[in-house]
N, C-alpha and C positions, 0 to 999 in steps of 0.2 A: 279555792275560796280565798279572797283577800280579806284578812282580818287584822288590820293594823292596830296592835296594842302591845308593843314591846318597849325596849329602853337603851343605852349609852355608849361609851367609848372604851376601847380595850387595849391593854398592853400585852400583845402576844409576840413571842419571838418567832420569826419566820423560819427558823431552823428546827423548831420543835414539832414533832408529828404526834398524831393521836393513836392510842393503842386500844384495840377492841376489848382487851382484858379489863379495862376500867380503871387502870392505875391513875393516881392523882398527878396533878401538874408537878408537885414536888418530886414524885418518883421519876417523871419524864426528865426533869431538869438534871437529875443525877444519873441518868442512864449512861452506861459506858459503851466501849467499842464493841462489846459482844452482842449488842442489840441486833435483832433480825430486820430492822427497818431498812428499806431500800427506796431510794429516790428514783422515780421514773425519769429517764433521760429526756423525755419530751417536755418536762418542766410543768406539766399540767396536773400531776397527781403523784401520790406516794403510796406504797404498799406496806402495811404494817405486818407484825408477826401473826395476826389473825387471818391474813390472806385477803383482806378487802382493800380496795383502792379508796383513798381519801383525797379531797381537793387539797392542794398546797395552801397553807396560810397566806392570805393576801391576794389570792387569785382574782383576776378580773372576771366578773360574772354577769349574767342577765337572768331576769325572772319573767318567764313567758307563759304564764297560766292563761292569758287571754287568747292564745293561739301562737303556734310556732312561726318563726321567720328567721332569715339569716342573721346570726348574731352580729352585733356591732364590732367594728375593728378592735382587735386586741382581746376580745372576750374568749376565755377558754373553758368556763364553767357555765352551764345553762340548765335551768330547771324548767320542765314542761309538764303538762298534765299527762297522766298515764295513757290517755287516748291518742296522744300525739306521738310521733316518732322522735328519737333523740336528735339533737342538733349536730352531733359528731364534730364538735369544735374542740374537743379534748377530754372533757369530763361532763357526764350527763346525769341529771337528777330527775327522778320520776315522782310526780306528785300523786299521792293517794290519800283520799279522805277516809281515815281509818276509824273515826268515831261518830260520823254522821253520814246520812245518805247524800249523794249528789242530786242536785235539783231534778234533773231529767229522769232519775232512777227512783225517786222517792216512793211514788205510788206502787210501782211494780215490785220494789224491794219489800215494802210493808205487806203487800199481798202474798208474796212468796215466802216471807219470813215473819209471820205475825208476832212471834214471841221474841224477836230480836230487836224490836224498837220499843222504847218507853211509851206507855199509853196513859192518857188521862180520860176517864169516862169512856173508855173503849176506843178513843181516837189517838193516833200517833202524836207524841209530843214534838212540837216544832221548835226550832231555834228562833227565838223572838227576833233576833237580828237578821236571820236568813229564813224566812217563813216557808220556804220551799224545801227545807232540809229537816229530816227527822233524826232524832238522837238515838243512837244505838243503846241497847240495854247491856251494860257491862257489869251488872251487879252480882252475878254469880259465876262460879267456875263453869257451869254448864253453858250459860249464854256466851261467856268469853270464848270457850272452846269452839262453839258453833260459829261465832263471828270470825274467829281466826281461820276457820275452815273456809269461810266465804271470801275473806280478804287475801288469803294465801295465794290463790291463783292470780290475783291482780299483781301482787308483788313478784311472783315468779315470771309473769308475763313481761314485767319491766326488764328483768334480766334477759329473757329471750329476745326482747326488742333491742337490746344493746345498751341499756342504761348501766351506770356504775353504782348508783345509789338510789334509795327511795326516801321520800320525805313524807312523813305521816302527819296529817293535819288534825286539828281539833282535840288535842289531848285534854283541853280544858272544858270539854262538853259537860262535865259534872257540875260546873258552875251555873249551867243553864238547865239543870235537870229537875228543878223544883224539889231539890233535896232527895231525890230518888237514887242518886249516885254519889259516891265519895271519890276523893282524890286517889285513895288506895285502889278502888275498883279500876280506874283508868290506868294507873301505873302497872297493875297486874296485866291489863290488856296490852299495854305498850310493850311489856316484856315478851309476850307471845309474838308480837310483830317483829321485835328485834331478833328473836330466835329464827323466825321464818326468813328474814332478810339475810342473815348471816349464813344460813344453810344454803340459800340461793347464790351466795357469793357477792352479795350487795352490802355496801355500807348503809347505815340508816341515820337520818337526820331528825332531830327534835325540831318541831315547828312551834315557836312562841312558848307560852306557859313558863315564863322566867322563874317563877317561884318553885317550880318542880324540876329545875335543871339538874340538881344533884341526884334526885331519885331516878330520873330518866337516864342520866349518865351511868348510874349503878345498874340500871336495867339493861344496859348494853348499847345505848345510843352513842354514835361516833362523832357527830358534829352538830351544829345548830344552824337553822335558818330562822331569822327573826324579822319581824316587821316593826318599823318605827322604833328601832332600838335606841337611836340617839334621841328622838323626840321625847320618849318616855323615860329616859335615863335608866335603862335596864341592862345595857351591854355587859357590865361587870358581873351581873348575875349569871350570864352564860359563860363568859370567859374565865370565870373561876373554875369551871368544870371542863371546858372544851378549848382546844387549841385552834380550831377552825370555826369561825362564825361568819356567816354571810348575812348581811343586813340590807333590807329594802326600806328606804325612806320614801315618803309620798309628797307630791307637790301640794296637796290640800292640807298637809299637816306641818311638816318641817319647813317646806317651801324652799325656793331657790337660794335666797340670800343666806338663810341659816345653814343650808346644805354646803354652800361654798365655805362658810366659816368653819363648819364642822370638819370638812376635808382638810382645811389648813391646820387644824389642831388634832387630827386623828392619827394614831399610829398607822403607818402604811401597811402593817400586817393585817389590819382589819379590812375586810372586803365590804364596801358600802356603795350602794347605787341609789339614784333618785329615779322613781317611776311615777307615771300617772296612776291615779287610784284604781282605775278599771283595767290596767295592764293591757291596753289595746295595742294593735299592731302598727307598724310605722306608717302605713297608708292612711291611718285615721288621723284627723287633724288634732285630736287630743293627746296623741302619743308624745311621751317624754321619756328620754333615757339619758342619764349622765352618770358618771362614775368618778369616785375619788381617785381612781387609777386611770387617768386620761392618757391615751396612747399618743 
């Protein structure tokens, strides 16, 4: 799902790596030579003392949720939908919609799991912005455990398919729940996803929801993927907690001219790309890809 509503510019040091243990940036900065951090000689990822691989800060990346294709030259980090295979360009991120149904699966999911989606007058509650997606019910320990059992095989399949990390979307579904969910409900759900990913040997990325970055970092999330981070002046909300932030800006929001200016004034450690809103493939006339890290 493309849900562009994030924010800004970040000061990250390219030599600092993220720790799964959840230590703060101040702790990282003071880390000494006894750290267990190892840099991958390929230059595409690093392995922390929790055993999961992370993208290197400032990596050139692409966001291919509209369908996989050969990555542009120089790209070493690629995010794709879990139904696609990894790009094998260096570091692969697997997209999982962890808080709402995928459009093609909404009806079948609700029929098979009637108690796991929110309902209004007996009908599944839809996301007003994406009316073919139903919102999961994360309001109790029982529903969260049941949802975790459903999503866990998807996450584990990402690992089997060769992905290095998983990206969980729609942490903010509580804001579209008609008051039936709280932020705490979704953070508790997010913690179960983080535990599942780490058990599978995958890193896990927060997707958007800037105002919950601290809570999600504490819940075990390792890095962030943001949409429209510069456009909505939110990047600092993520970089306060993460050393790796991958940001997608869109042509119908930030635009070409502002993107070029942002690149000229952005710390090179921040990974920023410009994409068309629908994330189409290169053969489509609407395709746009540019990166602040031009090869």
